[in-house]
N, CA and C atoms as a LAMMPS dump frame, in Angstrom:
ITEM: TIMESTEP
0
ITEM: NUMBER OF ATOMS
645
ITEM: BOX BOUNDS ff ff ff
-5.0000000000000000e+02 5.0000000000000000e+02
-5.0000000000000000e+02 5.0000000000000000e+02
-5.0000000000000000e+02 5.0000000000000000e+02
ITEM: ATOMS id mol type element x y z
1 1 1 N 146.752 -330.77 -81.991
2 1 2 C 147.854 -329.455 -81.882
3 1 3 C 148.883 -329.397 -81.134
4 2 1 N 149.894 -328.972 -81.783
5 2 2 C 151.444 -329.275 -81.267
6 2 3 C 151.244 -328.57 -79.652
7 3 1 N 150.635 -327.752 -79.277
8 3 2 C 151.142 -327.445 -77.772
9 3 3 C 149.714 -327.544 -77.132
10 4 1 N 149.133 -327.61 -76.252
11 4 2 C 147.954 -327.523 -75.136
12 4 3 C 147.833 -326.343 -74.887
13 5 1 N 146.322 -326.348 -75.806
14 5 2 C 145.626 -324.781 -75.773
15 5 3 C 145.315 -324.39 -74.184
16 6 1 N 145.154 -325.427 -73.345
17 6 2 C 144.471 -325.419 -72.151
18 6 3 C 144.966 -325.929 -70.96
19 7 1 N 145.901 -325.016 -71.017
20 7 2 C 146.679 -325.961 -69.717
21 7 3 C 146.757 -325.915 -68.004
22 8 1 N 145.504 -325.045 -68.24
23 8 2 C 144.871 -324.925 -66.594
24 8 3 C 143.995 -325.471 -66.405
25 9 1 N 143.123 -325.689 -67.412
26 9 2 C 141.901 -326.946 -67.083
27 9 3 C 142.373 -328.33 -66.903
28 10 1 N 141.761 -328.808 -66.145
29 10 2 C 141.546 -330.346 -65.698
30 10 3 C 140.339 -330.625 -66.311
31 11 1 N 140.366 -332.563 -66.172
32 11 2 C 139.101 -332.939 -66.62
33 11 3 C 139.025 -332.863 -65.098
34 12 1 N 137.57 -332.905 -64.62
35 12 2 C 136.793 -333.332 -63.489
36 12 3 C 136.424 -334.362 -63.18
37 13 1 N 136.061 -335.192 -64.805
38 13 2 C 135.439 -336.438 -64.387
39 13 3 C 136.486 -337.71 -65.116
40 14 1 N 135.876 -338.716 -64.34
41 14 2 C 136.608 -340.342 -64.982
42 14 3 C 137.194 -340.521 -66.152
43 15 1 N 136.031 -339.944 -66.948
44 15 2 C 135.923 -340.519 -68.425
45 15 3 C 136 -339.192 -69.082
46 16 1 N 136.637 -338.963 -70.297
47 16 2 C 136.545 -338.008 -71.326
48 16 3 C 134.486 -337.715 -71.547
49 17 1 N 134.424 -339.132 -72.051
50 17 2 C 132.806 -338.6 -72.534
51 17 3 C 131.973 -338.183 -71.6
52 18 1 N 131.804 -337.995 -70.246
53 18 2 C 131.225 -337.22 -69.984
54 18 3 C 130.903 -335.897 -69.854
55 19 1 N 131.796 -335.284 -70.212
56 19 2 C 131.877 -334.02 -70.413
57 19 3 C 131.062 -333.34 -71.575
58 20 1 N 130.07 -332.892 -71.483
59 20 2 C 129.39 -332.431 -72.509
60 20 3 C 129.626 -330.834 -73.063
61 21 1 N 130.058 -330.458 -74.472
62 21 2 C 130.454 -329.116 -74.89
63 21 3 C 128.935 -328.533 -75.087
64 22 1 N 128.44 -326.65 -74.507
65 22 2 C 127.388 -326.634 -74.88
66 22 3 C 127.923 -325.068 -75.369
67 23 1 N 127.678 -324.971 -76.892
68 23 2 C 128.048 -324.013 -77.42
69 23 3 C 127.121 -322.442 -77.248
70 24 1 N 127.402 -321.64 -76.904
71 24 2 C 126.549 -320.781 -77.056
72 24 3 C 126.737 -319.403 -78.382
73 25 1 N 126.087 -319.454 -79.253
74 25 2 C 125.983 -318.991 -80.413
75 25 3 C 124.701 -317.715 -80.846
76 26 1 N 124.923 -316.986 -81.586
77 26 2 C 123.528 -315.864 -81.568
78 26 3 C 122.932 -316.597 -82.16
79 27 1 N 122.497 -316.86 -83.737
80 27 2 C 121.791 -317.744 -84.297
81 27 3 C 121.24 -316.649 -85.076
82 28 1 N 120.547 -316.829 -86.727
83 28 2 C 119.955 -316.065 -86.447
84 28 3 C 118.407 -315.837 -85.992
85 29 1 N 117.427 -314.75 -87.312
86 29 2 C 116.142 -314.628 -86.609
87 29 3 C 115.089 -316.143 -86.506
88 30 1 N 114.559 -316.1 -85.702
89 30 2 C 113.509 -316.865 -85.051
90 30 3 C 114.848 -318.138 -84.808
91 31 1 N 115.847 -318.386 -84.285
92 31 2 C 116.576 -318.791 -84.063
93 31 3 C 117.078 -320.438 -85.157
94 32 1 N 117.171 -319.982 -85.932
95 32 2 C 117.341 -320.063 -87.86
96 32 3 C 119.043 -320.474 -87.174
97 33 1 N 119.958 -321.97 -87.575
98 33 2 C 121.248 -321.664 -87.432
99 33 3 C 122.055 -322.276 -88.872
100 34 1 N 123.13 -321.274 -88.902
101 34 2 C 123.719 -321.998 -90.345
102 34 3 C 124.197 -323.164 -90.528
103 35 1 N 124.295 -323.923 -91.444
104 35 2 C 125.047 -324.899 -91.788
105 35 3 C 126.172 -325.193 -91.16
106 36 1 N 127.067 -324.038 -91.436
107 36 2 C 128.212 -323.705 -90.765
108 36 3 C 128.654 -324.177 -89.262
109 37 1 N 127.326 -324.18 -88.505
110 37 2 C 127.221 -324.448 -87.157
111 37 3 C 126.836 -325.709 -86.575
112 38 1 N 125.815 -326.528 -87.553
113 38 2 C 125.293 -327.512 -87.456
114 38 3 C 126.435 -328.922 -87.738
115 39 1 N 126.944 -328.308 -88.801
116 39 2 C 128.349 -329.3 -89.007
117 39 3 C 129.266 -329.631 -88.123
118 40 1 N 129.5 -328.209 -87.619
119 40 2 C 130.521 -328.235 -86.496
120 40 3 C 130.705 -328.941 -84.881
121 41 1 N 129.085 -329.413 -85.089
122 41 2 C 128.732 -329.459 -84.369
123 41 3 C 128.587 -331.608 -84.794
124 42 1 N 128.62 -331.821 -85.156
125 42 2 C 128.752 -333.122 -85.719
126 42 3 C 129.93 -333.62 -85.625
127 43 1 N 130.875 -332.701 -86.447
128 43 2 C 132.139 -333.173 -86.28
129 43 3 C 133.037 -333.298 -84.676
130 44 1 N 132.091 -331.872 -84.054
131 44 2 C 133.234 -332.049 -82.772
132 44 3 C 132.7 -333.289 -81.884
133 45 1 N 131.202 -334.288 -82.066
134 45 2 C 130.848 -334.993 -81.264
135 45 3 C 131.554 -336.39 -81.676
136 46 1 N 131.864 -336.217 -82.81
137 46 2 C 132.761 -337.522 -83.305
138 46 3 C 134.242 -337.506 -82.897
139 47 1 N 134.588 -336.134 -82.766
140 47 2 C 135.794 -336.505 -82.273
141 47 3 C 136.193 -336.377 -80.851
142 48 1 N 135.06 -336.153 -80.01
143 48 2 C 135.217 -336.215 -78.68
144 48 3 C 134.844 -337.248 -77.867
145 49 1 N 133.625 -338.027 -79.16
146 49 2 C 132.707 -339.04 -78.493
147 49 3 C 132.123 -338.161 -77.416
148 50 1 N 131.727 -336.935 -77.393
149 50 2 C 130.668 -336.855 -76.069
150 50 3 C 129.741 -335.646 -76.292
151 51 1 N 128.521 -335.717 -75.927
152 51 2 C 127.482 -334.725 -76.5
153 51 3 C 127.775 -333.093 -76.79
154 52 1 N 127.757 -332.768 -77.873
155 52 2 C 127.736 -331.059 -77.967
156 52 3 C 126.59 -330.616 -78.16
157 53 1 N 126.02 -329.249 -77.808
158 53 2 C 124.806 -329.158 -78.311
159 53 3 C 125.013 -327.366 -78.139
160 54 1 N 124.05 -326.68 -78.508
161 54 2 C 123.853 -325.593 -78.907
162 54 3 C 122.972 -324.732 -78.235
163 55 1 N 123.613 -323.494 -77.926
164 55 2 C 122.564 -322.725 -77.156
165 55 3 C 122.451 -321.488 -77.731
166 56 1 N 121.385 -321.55 -78.604
167 56 2 C 121.278 -320.453 -79.689
168 56 3 C 120.019 -319.519 -78.732
169 57 1 N 121.137 -318.168 -79.023
170 57 2 C 120.213 -316.938 -78.297
171 57 3 C 119.131 -316.66 -79.178
172 58 1 N 118.915 -316.697 -80.381
173 58 2 C 117.736 -315.984 -80.917
174 58 3 C 116.82 -316.923 -80.675
175 59 1 N 117.065 -317.799 -80.372
176 59 2 C 115.579 -319.675 -79.882
177 59 3 C 114.852 -319.183 -78.93
178 60 1 N 113.562 -319.358 -79.361
179 60 2 C 112.287 -318.992 -78.268
180 60 3 C 112.825 -319.809 -77.029
181 61 1 N 113.418 -320.924 -76.889
182 61 2 C 113.659 -322.051 -75.556
183 61 3 C 114.748 -322.936 -76.165
184 62 1 N 115.959 -322.929 -74.43
185 62 2 C 116.303 -323.769 -74.828
186 62 3 C 117.047 -325.08 -75.039
187 63 1 N 117.244 -325.609 -75.793
188 63 2 C 117.641 -326.851 -75.608
189 63 3 C 118.015 -327.421 -74.483
190 64 1 N 117.25 -328.749 -74.231
191 64 2 C 117.207 -329.233 -73.059
192 64 3 C 118.946 -329.591 -73.038
193 65 1 N 119.728 -329.22 -71.351
194 65 2 C 121.094 -329.615 -71.386
195 65 3 C 121.017 -330.646 -70.213
196 66 1 N 121.862 -332.105 -70.729
197 66 2 C 121.75 -333.528 -70.236
198 66 3 C 122.528 -332.916 -68.491
199 67 1 N 122.262 -333.753 -67.894
200 67 2 C 122.9 -334.102 -66.207
201 67 3 C 124.311 -334.676 -66.106
202 68 1 N 124.744 -333.611 -66.856
203 68 2 C 126.653 -333.843 -67.027
204 68 3 C 127.117 -332.83 -66.818
205 69 1 N 128.016 -333.069 -66.202
206 69 2 C 129.101 -331.78 -66.292
207 69 3 C 129.629 -330.9 -67.574
208 70 1 N 129.58 -330.017 -67.343
209 70 2 C 129.558 -329.379 -69.293
210 70 3 C 130.177 -327.988 -69.354
211 71 1 N 131 -327.966 -70.052
212 71 2 C 131.965 -326.415 -70.6
213 71 3 C 130.782 -325.944 -71.299
214 72 1 N 130.199 -324.401 -70.78
215 72 2 C 129.875 -323.949 -71.586
216 72 3 C 130.578 -323.066 -72.714
217 73 1 N 130.6 -323.024 -73.698
218 73 2 C 131.518 -322.44 -74.468
219 73 3 C 130.362 -321.136 -75.174
220 74 1 N 131.042 -319.659 -75.003
221 74 2 C 130.029 -318.74 -75.485
222 74 3 C 130.844 -318.655 -77.095
223 75 1 N 130.582 -319.042 -78.055
224 75 2 C 131.411 -318.41 -79.251
225 75 3 C 130.924 -317.137 -79.802
226 76 1 N 131.217 -316.062 -79.523
227 76 2 C 130.908 -314.75 -79.219
228 76 3 C 132.334 -314.007 -79.583
229 77 1 N 132.746 -313.138 -80.353
230 77 2 C 133.68 -312.578 -81.296
231 77 3 C 133.727 -311.595 -79.81
232 78 1 N 132.584 -311.134 -79.664
233 78 2 C 133.104 -309.385 -79.119
234 78 3 C 132.596 -309.212 -77.758
235 79 1 N 133.164 -308.415 -77.013
236 79 2 C 132.535 -308.271 -75.886
237 79 3 C 131.743 -307.58 -75.522
238 80 1 N 130.548 -307.782 -76.082
239 80 2 C 129.068 -307.384 -76.1
240 80 3 C 128.497 -307.609 -75.008
241 81 1 N 127.407 -307.166 -75.272
242 81 2 C 126.309 -307.724 -74.291
243 81 3 C 125.801 -309.133 -74.072
244 82 1 N 126.336 -310.096 -74.939
245 82 2 C 125.843 -311.155 -75.233
246 82 3 C 126.97 -312.035 -74.155
247 83 1 N 128.229 -311.554 -74.392
248 83 2 C 129.393 -312.271 -73.81
249 83 3 C 129.572 -311.43 -72.1
250 84 1 N 129.272 -310.301 -72.242
251 84 2 C 128.967 -310.205 -70.376
252 84 3 C 127.966 -310.237 -69.684
253 85 1 N 126.565 -310.796 -70.395
254 85 2 C 125.102 -310.681 -69.652
255 85 3 C 124.494 -311.759 -69.991
256 86 1 N 124.593 -312.358 -71.451
257 86 2 C 123.729 -313.38 -71.213
258 86 3 C 123.899 -314.858 -71.204
259 87 1 N 125.771 -314.71 -71.846
260 87 2 C 126.573 -316.067 -71.288
261 87 3 C 126.087 -316.113 -69.843
262 88 1 N 126.669 -315.259 -68.805
263 88 2 C 126.418 -315.82 -67.233
264 88 3 C 124.886 -316.109 -66.706
265 89 1 N 124.187 -315.397 -67.596
266 89 2 C 122.694 -315.798 -67.387
267 89 3 C 122.526 -316.902 -67.604
268 90 1 N 123.016 -317.889 -68.605
269 90 2 C 122.614 -318.742 -69.396
270 90 3 C 123.476 -319.988 -68.067
271 91 1 N 124.878 -320.009 -67.645
272 91 2 C 125.456 -320.087 -66.994
273 91 3 C 124.403 -320.442 -65.181
274 92 1 N 123.667 -319.767 -65.02
275 92 2 C 123.553 -319.764 -63.781
276 92 3 C 121.849 -320.295 -64.171
277 93 1 N 121.536 -320.262 -65.176
278 93 2 C 119.786 -320.892 -65.096
279 93 3 C 120.587 -322.662 -65.091
280 94 1 N 121.64 -322.894 -66.131
281 94 2 C 121.547 -324.156 -65.65
282 94 3 C 122.814 -324.651 -64.328
283 95 1 N 123.013 -323.758 -63.753
284 95 2 C 122.999 -324.499 -62.338
285 95 3 C 122.279 -324.223 -61.922
286 96 1 N 121.038 -323.233 -61.87
287 96 2 C 119.568 -323.777 -60.586
288 96 3 C 119.007 -324.621 -61.346
289 97 1 N 119.715 -325.312 -62.511
290 97 2 C 118.683 -326.798 -63.039
291 97 3 C 119.424 -328.103 -62.26
292 98 1 N 120.347 -327.68 -61.401
293 98 2 C 121.484 -328.804 -61.109
294 98 3 C 122.328 -329.303 -61.774
295 99 1 N 122.983 -328.48 -62.902
296 99 2 C 123.702 -329.113 -63.696
297 99 3 C 125.196 -328.43 -63.145
298 100 1 N 126.293 -329.504 -63.585
299 100 2 C 127.641 -328.867 -63.058
300 100 3 C 128.258 -327.724 -64.441
301 101 1 N 128.009 -326.749 -64.446
302 101 2 C 128.781 -326.216 -65.639
303 101 3 C 129.888 -324.97 -65.357
304 102 1 N 131.032 -325.845 -66.152
305 102 2 C 132.037 -324.555 -66.294
306 102 3 C 132.269 -323.353 -67.149
307 103 1 N 131.874 -322.686 -67.063
308 103 2 C 131.996 -321.251 -68.326
309 103 3 C 133.727 -321.077 -68.615
310 104 1 N 133.534 -321.095 -70.058
311 104 2 C 134.947 -320.929 -70.808
312 104 3 C 135.501 -319.009 -70.948
313 105 1 N 136.099 -318.314 -71.045
314 105 2 C 136.248 -317.077 -72.002
315 105 3 C 135.379 -316.92 -73.209
316 106 1 N 134.374 -315.921 -73.499
317 106 2 C 134.021 -315.95 -74.687
318 106 3 C 135.248 -315.902 -75.911
319 107 1 N 134.686 -316.544 -76.683
320 107 2 C 135.971 -316.665 -78.124
321 107 3 C 136.865 -315.497 -78.578
322 108 1 N 136.253 -314.455 -78.178
323 108 2 C 137.497 -313.236 -79.088
324 108 3 C 138.397 -312.939 -77.849
325 109 1 N 138.497 -313.726 -76.789
326 109 2 C 139.178 -313.492 -75.777
327 109 3 C 140.598 -314.561 -75.75
328 110 1 N 140.193 -315.852 -76.774
329 110 2 C 141.045 -316.505 -77.469
330 110 3 C 142.545 -316.577 -77.958
331 111 1 N 143.588 -316.229 -77.35
332 111 2 C 144.679 -316.316 -77.913
333 111 3 C 144.914 -316.754 -79.505
334 112 1 N 145.067 -318.487 -78.941
335 112 2 C 144.935 -319.251 -80.681
336 112 3 C 143.88 -319.124 -81.225
337 113 1 N 143 -318.69 -81.362
338 113 2 C 141.895 -318.26 -82.44
339 113 3 C 142.164 -317.219 -82.798
340 114 1 N 142.892 -315.903 -82.299
341 114 2 C 143.215 -315.207 -82.913
342 114 3 C 144.595 -315.018 -83.92
343 115 1 N 145.281 -316.222 -83.438
344 115 2 C 146.69 -316.435 -84.404
345 115 3 C 145.608 -316.963 -85.318
346 116 1 N 144.993 -317.866 -85.439
347 116 2 C 144.603 -318.559 -86.721
348 116 3 C 143.728 -317.294 -87.659
349 117 1 N 142.743 -316.365 -86.944
350 117 2 C 142.545 -315.507 -87.722
351 117 3 C 143.57 -314.38 -88.77
352 118 1 N 144.961 -314.146 -87.565
353 118 2 C 145.839 -313.87 -88.004
354 118 3 C 146.116 -313.931 -89.794
355 119 1 N 146.829 -315.93 -89.166
356 119 2 C 146.799 -316.636 -90.158
357 119 3 C 146.061 -316.384 -91.609
358 120 1 N 144.968 -316.507 -91.37
359 120 2 C 143.842 -316.471 -92.603
360 120 3 C 144.181 -315.364 -93.341
361 121 1 N 144.2 -314.077 -92.846
362 121 2 C 144.11 -312.775 -93.261
363 121 3 C 145.366 -312.71 -94.057
364 122 1 N 146.468 -313.142 -93.411
365 122 2 C 147.525 -312.945 -94.252
366 122 3 C 147.514 -313.944 -95.244
367 123 1 N 146.82 -314.36 -95.616
368 123 2 C 146.692 -315.585 -96.919
369 123 3 C 145.947 -314.584 -97.96
370 124 1 N 145.09 -313.52 -97.662
371 124 2 C 144.447 -312.599 -98.546
372 124 3 C 145.07 -311.488 -99.693
373 125 1 N 144.902 -311.687 -100.621
374 125 2 C 145.542 -310.37 -101.757
375 125 3 C 144.352 -309.314 -102.078
376 126 1 N 144.777 -308.693 -100.304
377 126 2 C 143.818 -307.501 -100.46
378 126 3 C 144.393 -306.085 -100.621
379 127 1 N 144.494 -305.284 -101.194
380 127 2 C 145.617 -304.18 -101.282
381 127 3 C 144.895 -303.119 -100.254
382 128 1 N 143.689 -302.993 -99.746
383 128 2 C 143.324 -301.55 -98.465
384 128 3 C 142.185 -302.501 -97.926
385 129 1 N 142.523 -303.543 -97.12
386 129 2 C 141.678 -304.109 -96.147
387 129 3 C 141 -303.556 -95.109
388 130 1 N 139.836 -303.679 -94.999
389 130 2 C 139.252 -303.034 -93.47
390 130 3 C 138.8 -303.595 -92.736
391 131 1 N 138.639 -304.517 -91.783
392 131 2 C 138.006 -305.632 -91.272
393 131 3 C 136.986 -304.877 -90.288
394 132 1 N 135.432 -305.69 -91.078
395 132 2 C 134.655 -304.937 -90.812
396 132 3 C 133.95 -305.844 -89.319
397 133 1 N 133.877 -305.261 -88.045
398 133 2 C 132.915 -305.599 -87.172
399 133 3 C 131.632 -305.356 -86.697
400 134 1 N 130.88 -306.316 -86.1
401 134 2 C 129.272 -305.904 -85.978
402 134 3 C 129.222 -304.611 -84.242
403 135 1 N 128.452 -304.002 -84.814
404 135 2 C 128.643 -301.907 -83.862
405 135 3 C 128.431 -302.838 -82.521
406 136 1 N 129.425 -302.129 -81.44
407 136 2 C 129.604 -302.41 -80.129
408 136 3 C 129.555 -301.093 -79.806
409 137 1 N 129.041 -301.064 -78.562
410 137 2 C 128.958 -299.651 -77.84
411 137 3 C 130.009 -299.29 -77.088
412 138 1 N 130.596 -297.911 -77.004
413 138 2 C 131.713 -297.115 -76.637
414 138 3 C 132.15 -297.69 -75.806
415 139 1 N 133.425 -297.332 -75.601
416 139 2 C 133.798 -297.56 -73.874
417 139 3 C 134.313 -299.052 -73.752
418 140 1 N 132.689 -299.662 -73.464
419 140 2 C 133.259 -301.162 -72.944
420 140 3 C 134.088 -301.919 -73.907
421 141 1 N 134.141 -301.943 -75.594
422 141 2 C 134.964 -302.214 -76.07
423 141 3 C 136.054 -302.058 -76.542
424 142 1 N 136.629 -300.723 -76.644
425 142 2 C 137.4 -299.706 -77.155
426 142 3 C 138.567 -300.267 -76.44
427 143 1 N 138.924 -300.959 -75.534
428 143 2 C 140.599 -301.117 -75.366
429 143 3 C 140.668 -302.655 -76.198
430 144 1 N 139.331 -303.158 -76.263
431 144 2 C 139.456 -304.638 -76.864
432 144 3 C 139.545 -304.56 -78.228
433 145 1 N 138.956 -303.906 -78.756
434 145 2 C 139.533 -303.244 -80.605
435 145 3 C 140.785 -302.934 -80.715
436 146 1 N 141.176 -301.958 -79.755
437 146 2 C 142.456 -301.779 -80.136
438 146 3 C 143.169 -302.276 -79.758
439 147 1 N 143.37 -303.4 -78.936
440 147 2 C 144.399 -304.612 -79.17
441 147 3 C 144.373 -305.695 -80.156
442 148 1 N 142.863 -305.663 -80.53
443 148 2 C 142.868 -306.02 -81.701
444 148 3 C 143.57 -305.998 -82.955
445 149 1 N 143.184 -304.42 -83.141
446 149 2 C 144.049 -303.931 -84.182
447 149 3 C 145.008 -304.041 -84.866
448 150 1 N 146.194 -303.755 -83.133
449 150 2 C 147.532 -304.136 -83.359
450 150 3 C 148.168 -305.475 -83.374
451 151 1 N 147.046 -306.662 -82.858
452 151 2 C 147.256 -307.686 -82.944
453 151 3 C 147.186 -308.075 -84.504
454 152 1 N 146.434 -307.895 -85.424
455 152 2 C 145.911 -308.327 -86.546
456 152 3 C 146.948 -307.421 -87.984
457 153 1 N 146.91 -306.414 -87.747
458 153 2 C 147.628 -305.662 -88.312
459 153 3 C 146.906 -305.017 -88.997
460 154 1 N 145.716 -304.442 -88.655
461 154 2 C 144.791 -304.234 -89.888
462 154 3 C 143.825 -303.354 -89.36
463 155 1 N 143.012 -302.601 -89.777
464 155 2 C 141.982 -301.316 -88.891
465 155 3 C 140.859 -302.171 -88.906
466 156 1 N 140.199 -302.252 -87.77
467 156 2 C 138.589 -302.319 -87.637
468 156 3 C 137.337 -301.462 -87.869
469 157 1 N 136.124 -301.609 -88.281
470 157 2 C 135.586 -300.529 -88.158
471 157 3 C 134.478 -301.391 -88.35
472 158 1 N 133.44 -300.629 -87.269
473 158 2 C 131.827 -301.018 -87.078
474 158 3 C 130.809 -301.087 -88.301
475 159 1 N 130.506 -301.673 -88.539
476 159 2 C 129.652 -301.996 -89.988
477 159 3 C 129.199 -300.911 -90.176
478 160 1 N 128.057 -299.834 -89.42
479 160 2 C 127.285 -298.667 -89.416
480 160 3 C 127.678 -297.472 -89.845
481 161 1 N 129.961 -297.493 -90.184
482 161 2 C 130.067 -296.517 -90.378
483 161 3 C 131.065 -296.399 -91.715
484 162 1 N 130.855 -297.766 -91.644
485 162 2 C 131.053 -298.993 -92.898
486 162 3 C 130.986 -297.308 -94.73
487 163 1 N 129.825 -297.204 -94.555
488 163 2 C 129.07 -296.04 -95.575
489 163 3 C 130.242 -294.982 -95.327
490 164 1 N 130.457 -294.447 -94.06
491 164 2 C 131.097 -293.069 -94.294
492 164 3 C 132.707 -293 -94.492
493 165 1 N 133.468 -294.724 -94.306
494 165 2 C 134.221 -294.966 -94.36
495 165 3 C 134.921 -294.956 -96.544
496 166 1 N 133.414 -295.58 -96.554
497 166 2 C 133.829 -295.396 -98.596
498 166 3 C 133.542 -294.203 -98.984
499 167 1 N 133.398 -293.346 -98.187
500 167 2 C 133.202 -291.655 -99.036
501 167 3 C 134.861 -290.92 -99.093
502 168 1 N 135.385 -291.635 -98.034
503 168 2 C 136.783 -291.347 -97.828
504 168 3 C 138.086 -292.882 -98.227
505 169 1 N 137.645 -292.996 -98.126
506 169 2 C 138.331 -294.325 -98.881
507 169 3 C 137.791 -295.287 -99.977
508 170 1 N 137.398 -294.874 -100.954
509 170 2 C 136.391 -295.832 -101.746
510 170 3 C 137.132 -296.902 -101.999
511 171 1 N 138.944 -296.929 -102.156
512 171 2 C 138.96 -298.37 -103.369
513 171 3 C 139.313 -299.053 -101.28
514 172 1 N 138.864 -299.124 -100.328
515 172 2 C 139.048 -299.984 -99.185
516 172 3 C 138.26 -301.226 -99.602
517 173 1 N 138.67 -302.201 -99.034
518 173 2 C 138.244 -303.458 -99.282
519 173 3 C 137.477 -304 -97.663
520 174 1 N 136.135 -304.181 -97.693
521 174 2 C 135.706 -304.248 -96.18
522 174 3 C 135.487 -305.671 -96.064
523 175 1 N 136.022 -306.266 -95.414
524 175 2 C 136.021 -307.775 -94.965
525 175 3 C 135.516 -307.994 -93.933
526 176 1 N 134.303 -308.925 -93.726
527 176 2 C 133.992 -309.094 -92.51
528 176 3 C 134.07 -310.16 -91.398
529 177 1 N 134.29 -309.65 -90.447
530 177 2 C 134.83 -310.414 -89.759
531 177 3 C 133.865 -310.982 -88.612
532 178 1 N 133.469 -311.773 -88.913
533 178 2 C 131.984 -312.382 -88.238
534 178 3 C 132.304 -314.278 -88.067
535 179 1 N 131.357 -314.961 -87.603
536 179 2 C 131.846 -316.192 -86.937
537 179 3 C 131.088 -316.789 -88.389
538 180 1 N 129.932 -316.493 -88.052
539 180 2 C 129.037 -317.138 -89.221
540 180 3 C 128.214 -316.336 -90.224
541 181 1 N 127.444 -316.795 -91.107
542 181 2 C 126.567 -315.935 -91.901
543 181 3 C 125.812 -315.341 -91.507
544 182 1 N 125.748 -313.966 -91.736
545 182 2 C 124.471 -313.159 -90.925
546 182 3 C 124.214 -311.858 -92.116
547 183 1 N 123.692 -310.73 -91.465
548 183 2 C 122.939 -310.057 -92.343
549 183 3 C 124.076 -308.817 -93.408
550 184 1 N 125.039 -308.836 -91.798
551 184 2 C 126.627 -308.396 -92.683
552 184 3 C 126.998 -308.663 -93.72
553 185 1 N 127.498 -310.03 -93.583
554 185 2 C 128.302 -310.841 -94.833
555 185 3 C 127.6 -310.569 -95.963
556 186 1 N 126.05 -311.014 -95.884
557 186 2 C 124.904 -310.462 -97.2
558 186 3 C 125.362 -309.257 -98.12
559 187 1 N 125.489 -308.682 -96.625
560 187 2 C 125.298 -307.048 -97.418
561 187 3 C 126.824 -307.188 -98.092
562 188 1 N 127.957 -307.331 -97.622
563 188 2 C 129.265 -307.036 -98.229
564 188 3 C 129.694 -309.031 -98.765
565 189 1 N 128.968 -309.55 -99.668
566 189 2 C 128.826 -310.422 -100.531
567 189 3 C 129.931 -310.121 -101.905
568 190 1 N 129.444 -308.586 -102.534
569 190 2 C 129.543 -308.43 -103.741
570 190 3 C 131.318 -308.351 -103.525
571 191 1 N 131.768 -307.912 -102.024
572 191 2 C 132.81 -307.186 -102.099
573 191 3 C 133.866 -307.866 -101.94
574 192 1 N 133.437 -309.308 -101.569
575 192 2 C 134.65 -310.07 -101.83
576 192 3 C 136.053 -310.128 -100.938
577 193 1 N 136.546 -311.02 -100.671
578 193 2 C 137.391 -311.005 -99.305
579 193 3 C 137.391 -312.506 -98.46
580 194 1 N 137.179 -312.025 -97.197
581 194 2 C 136.926 -312.882 -96.3
582 194 3 C 135.665 -313.287 -96.561
583 195 1 N 135.573 -314.752 -96.292
584 195 2 C 133.878 -315.544 -95.856
585 195 3 C 133.753 -315.522 -94.407
586 196 1 N 132.928 -315.895 -93.322
587 196 2 C 132.735 -315.912 -92.748
588 196 3 C 133.708 -317.003 -92.033
589 197 1 N 134.079 -316.743 -90.898
590 197 2 C 135.136 -317.374 -90.197
591 197 3 C 135.095 -318.868 -90.138
592 198 1 N 134.172 -319.594 -89.733
593 198 2 C 133.602 -320.857 -90.035
594 198 3 C 133.369 -321.292 -91.174
595 199 1 N 133.304 -320.633 -92.493
596 199 2 C 133.366 -320.865 -93.98
597 199 3 C 135.1 -320.829 -94.201
598 200 1 N 135.522 -320.337 -93.519
599 200 2 C 136.948 -320.263 -93.693
600 200 3 C 137.96 -322.206 -93.25
601 201 1 N 138.459 -322.454 -94.069
602 201 2 C 138.948 -323.659 -93.838
603 201 3 C 139.912 -323.839 -92.558
604 202 1 N 140.954 -322.649 -92.677
605 202 2 C 142.11 -322.652 -91.405
606 202 3 C 140.747 -322.242 -90.435
607 203 1 N 140.385 -320.849 -90.529
608 203 2 C 140.02 -320.636 -88.894
609 203 3 C 139.117 -322.4 -88.623
610 204 1 N 138.207 -322.637 -89.444
611 204 2 C 137.214 -323.6 -88.852
612 204 3 C 137.892 -324.896 -88.404
613 205 1 N 139.088 -325.019 -88.845
614 205 2 C 140.013 -325.96 -88.486
615 205 3 C 140.099 -325.718 -86.536
616 206 1 N 141 -324.954 -87.152
617 206 2 C 141.766 -324.169 -86.004
618 206 3 C 140.534 -324.67 -84.3
619 207 1 N 139.546 -323.942 -84.935
620 207 2 C 138.161 -323.541 -83.822
621 207 3 C 138.137 -325.579 -83.667
622 208 1 N 138.126 -326.344 -84.654
623 208 2 C 137.489 -327.806 -84.167
624 208 3 C 138.951 -327.96 -83.511
625 209 1 N 140.07 -327.802 -83.469
626 209 2 C 141.155 -328.497 -82.97
627 209 3 C 140.875 -327.73 -81.226
628 210 1 N 140.843 -326.424 -81.089
629 210 2 C 140.633 -325.831 -79.971
630 210 3 C 140.111 -326.317 -79.242
631 211 1 N 138.242 -326.538 -79.309
632 211 2 C 137.123 -327.382 -78.875
633 211 3 C 137.274 -328.355 -78.806
634 212 1 N 138.206 -329.59 -79.582
635 212 2 C 138.487 -330.926 -79.594
636 212 3 C 139.212 -331.37 -78.406
637 213 1 N 140.151 -330.034 -78.209
638 213 2 C 141.099 -330.604 -77.225
639 213 3 C 140.83 -330.11 -75.442
640 214 1 N 139.25 -329.856 -75.786
641 214 2 C 139.183 -329.146 -73.854
642 214 3 C 138.881 -330.708 -73.311
643 215 1 N 139.349 -330.921 -72.093
644 215 2 C 139.127 -331.651 -71.688
645 215 3 C 138.017 -332.593 -70.923
């Protein structure tokens, strides 16, 4: 990248290869992981020459973590319960196992990430776009969503309110704002527009560069 996206982070180890990346992802039912995530792991391991693992929230049991210093990275777009409760609980569990763990903010808090998303949205040919996101509890995420709406310059709408929105604006084109394929992207597939962000070349490469740049 042209700039250092992690100016406040320092490498605690003498060799880059000793720092593990453990990526917290939602996964699908039964712990199934979409191909876009497994290939992301392979690319990052090659770029960093160090282990990259997935912590899948829907899996029955977590993958063992190496005895090495670890970046715990919640690849979560929204400040919901997974980011606020589950990710800190994973950090606590790993530390209780004797691991040296540093947890980063969830992905949705990364300014460089949303810059890449904004660039991807700018390249779309959509007349009446509305960004559709996973439903969140009111109050906790309201301020976050308001700020993101201003940043991206497009309205955001929870998936469970989409049908009502279509009744008042039938020409609106819903664009799913999600990292990997899920039930929401499948339901909106015929609407066209934005693919999952890990299947969009610009946002996928931006995430690779951000994660590869971690010390």
